N, C-alpha and C positions, 0 to 999 in steps of 0.2 A: 608606715601605715599602721595603728595602733591596734590592740587585741580588740578592742570591742566594733572597728571599722571591718576587722578581719573577719569577726563574727555576723555582722550584719549581711555585710558581703555574702559569706557561706550560706547563711539563711536562706536569700535571696534566690543564690544558685542552685540549692538543696531542700527544696521545700519537703519533699516527702519527709528528708529526716527531720525535719526540724516539726512537721506533725506526729513522729512517733516519739518524741521529748515527751509528750502529755502525757502517754501512758506513765508516766514515772512521775509526774505531779500528780500529789493528794488533791481532789477535788474540793471545792469551797462550796460549803451548803447556801442553799440561797440566801439565808439571812447576813452572813458572812459577805457575799457579793455586794450588798445592798452598804453595809458597812464598811468596805474596803472603798468603792467606787464613789459613795456618795459623798465620803468624808475627803476625798482628794481635791486638792483646788488645781485649775488649770489657769493657765495665763490668758484666756478668753473668758470673759465672765458670762459672754452672751453663748457662747458654745457650751459653758457648764450648765449655765439654765436650760439649753434647748437639750443637751444629754440627760438632764434630772427630769426634765418634761417625759420625755420622750420614754423613758424607763419606769415612771409611773403609770404607765399606758401595757407592761409587759409584765407577764405571768415566768417566773421561773421555775424549774421543774428540774430539782437535782435527780441526777440516772435514767434520765427520759434516752429512750431510745432514737437516733437522729438518723437523719437522710442523708449527710456527705458535707464536706466543705467546699464543693467547688462554687460557691457563690462568695465565700468571704476570703479569699487569697489576698484581695486588697489590705485587709486590717492584719493579715499574717505579717505581712513584711513589715509591719514597723513595730516600735520599739517604745511606744506609750500607745494609750486609745486615741485614737484620731474620731471626735467626735460625729464630724460631718461621712466620715467613712463605712462609720458604724450605722448611723441611720440610712443612708445609700443603701448599706447588703440588706438592712431588714427591707425597706422599700422595694429592692431589685428581687428579694425570693418572693414578699407578697405579692407582687405584681404578677410572677409568672405561675401561682397558685391562687390566681382571684375566687375560686368555685370552691375552694377545699382548703381545711386548715394543715397546711406542711408542716410539720416540725423539723428546726431548721438548726442545727448546731454554729456558733460563734464561737472561733476562738480570739481571744483578745491578750495582748503585752502588756503588763499593768506593772508596775514598779517590776521593771524587768525579771519577770516571773511568766509561766506559761500555765492560763489559767482556761480550765475547760469550762463552758458558759450553755448549758439545754436551755433554750428559749421555746417556748410557745407562741410563736408569732400574735401579738396584741393578744393573747389567751385565745383556745382555741374555742370556747364557750364563746366570748367577746366575739372572737371574728364572726361567726357564723350569726350571733345574735343579731349582728347588725342589719340586715336585710329582713324589709319587710315580708319578704315573701318565704321565712322560715319560720317554722315553730321547732324551736326545742322541747324535747320529751325525755325529762330523768328518767330513768327506771331503774329502782333499786328494793332491796327486800332483806328479810330476816339479819336484821343489825343483832339483834338479843342484848342488849347494854341495859342495866349492865350486867344481866346474868353470865355471860360466856364471855362477853369481850367488856375491856372497859370504856371506849372512845372509840370514833371512826379514827382508821390510819390518816395519821397526821399528810401524806401524801394525798390522797382523795380529799379532805378538807378544806386545805390549801385552794386547792380545784374549783370547788364550787362554790361561787360569788352569786351573793343578792342579783337579782333583777336582770339577770342573764337567760333565765330559763322560764319558759314559759306554762308548762306542765311539769308535774312533778307525779310518776303511776310507782306505788308503794305495793310490795304483793304482802305484806305483812311482819307481823313481830317485831316491829319498834318498841315494845314493851313497854314504854312511857311516856307521858306528853311532853316531856323535855324534848325528847327526838324530833315527834310530831310538832313542834313549836319551832324547830331547828328547820324542818323543811318547809314550814310556811313562813321563814324568813326569807327561803330562796327564790320561792314563786307564789304566787297568789293562789293559782289553782294546783291544789294538791289533791291526789285522789289515794285512798287507802285503803285496802279490804282487811277483814282480820284474820288472821296468826292463829295455830294452836296456841301459843302461848301470851296472846293478851287478851288476857281473861277477862279485863274490864271494858272494853274497847265493845262501843256500839254502833263497829265499822261494819256494812253488809260483806257477806261470803263472796258473791261476785260485784262485778262493777262491770260497764260500760261506756267507754270514753269515744268522743268524736274527735280527730284531728286533720286537718286538712282534710282529705278524700279518704280517709281511712277508721272505719271503725276498730277500734281496740278495745278485746277482752282482758279483765284482771281479775285474778284468783290466786288465793295461796298455793291451793295443791294440797293439804292436808288430807281434806275432804276426798280427794281422787285417789282411789285403789285399784293395782297397784300407786304407789306414787312413782310419778316421773312417767307414767306409762305412757305411751304417743295415744294408743287407741283409746283411751281413757278421756286425754287432754280432747282429743279432736270429738270425741262426743261433745264434751263440753264448749266447745269451739262452734259446731254445729247448732245447739241450742241457742248460744250468744248472738249467731249469727255477724261475729267478726272476720275482718282482715287478719286481723295480726291478734294474736294471743300468746299473754304475759300469766306465766306462773313460776309459783317459787319453791318452798319447802323443803328441795333435798340440797340446797347448798352449792349445787353444780350448775357452772354457766354454761349455759347452751343458747344458742343462735342459729336456726336453719329452717330454709323453704321447701314445702313441700307440697305439692301440686299447688298451688298459686297461693298459697298462705305461708305467712311466716309466723315463726313459734319463737318465741324469746323465755328464757330463764336467768334473769340478772343474776344467779347465786347469793351468795352471802359479802355484803357492802366489808363488814368487818372480818369476813375471814372465819364466821365461828364455826368451832367442831361441832358436830354432828354424832349419834350413838355409832353409827358407821363408819366415819371419816373423822380423826382428829386433827387432820392438815388440811384444814381449806383453804383454800385462795380468794384472798377479796376482789370483790369487782363490780361493777355497774356498767349499764349501758345506756348510752344516749343517743336519742332520735332527732335527725335532725328533717323534719317533714316540710318537703314543698308540694302541696299539690298531693299528685298522684303517686311522688316518687319519696321514699323515708332511704337516708343514708343514715347506716347503723354505726356508731363508734365502739367497741369494747376494749372496755378497760381491766385491766390487773395489775395486782400488785404482786410482783415475782421477784425474790430476793431485796424487798424492799426500794424496787426501779416498777415505775408504771409503765406497762405497756401495752399500745393500742393498736388494736386491729380495725378495720373498715370495711364495711361491706355495703351495699346499695341493695332495695326491694323496690319492685316498680308494680304497682294493682292492675291487674288484667282485667 
């Protein structure tokens, strides 16, 4: 038996050992993945065409947290990418989580190398927005571009795709018209309140937006003293009479429910520093509103990796 045949047999009999090998392999960037795979030639042109078509509908995120490899063993045991198996693994995982965007880990062998691929199956935003019952609301703020940060983190920017989000709520401090135009390129319904660094802005200081069955209040928060104080925020919430209250200013990500009301501070999407905190974690929030239920996706960029948490709030 040849060396390659023995190794293939060993890999089949020892899948755990096989998986551990990936820790010693340098991860490819998403751009490299497309260059490597879309440039390969397949013996079956139809398979290659199908593979390329399916890839065009996927969003690859480097360093994403994953839920395991239990659904991709079929492609682990191959010494080259099998197009149909890759597609079936994606389809299988998608059908197991039809109502939520599960992050899947696919591991494939190509050019006799083990490569770890992090896939947001069909794109989290794309997947959710495909349902007419859902409305997506992007909540962000305190970008401070270009005064404190040069641009949005690339990991976030590649996730924010046009025509996948229905509403954008911004707590202010975009600072430039270019940043507002970028938000308008993502969604037609954009609401921005005035921040303390939006000197030339004519935006209102507070807004109320209705999405589904929720009244959502929006305010930057520099007007509320002490900054970030719950009692002061609650007084404003009562005045606006809203179910969800969104404020910013502190650059500190917070999401919590209290007494049947949900409170959100999306933090700073760029991780802009503050006089009190030089090291701020970039963050934003995505709301998936379905009538009287909202699923809250919380995104944080930690050590160049996007971390996602999920919670849910039901209107009482």
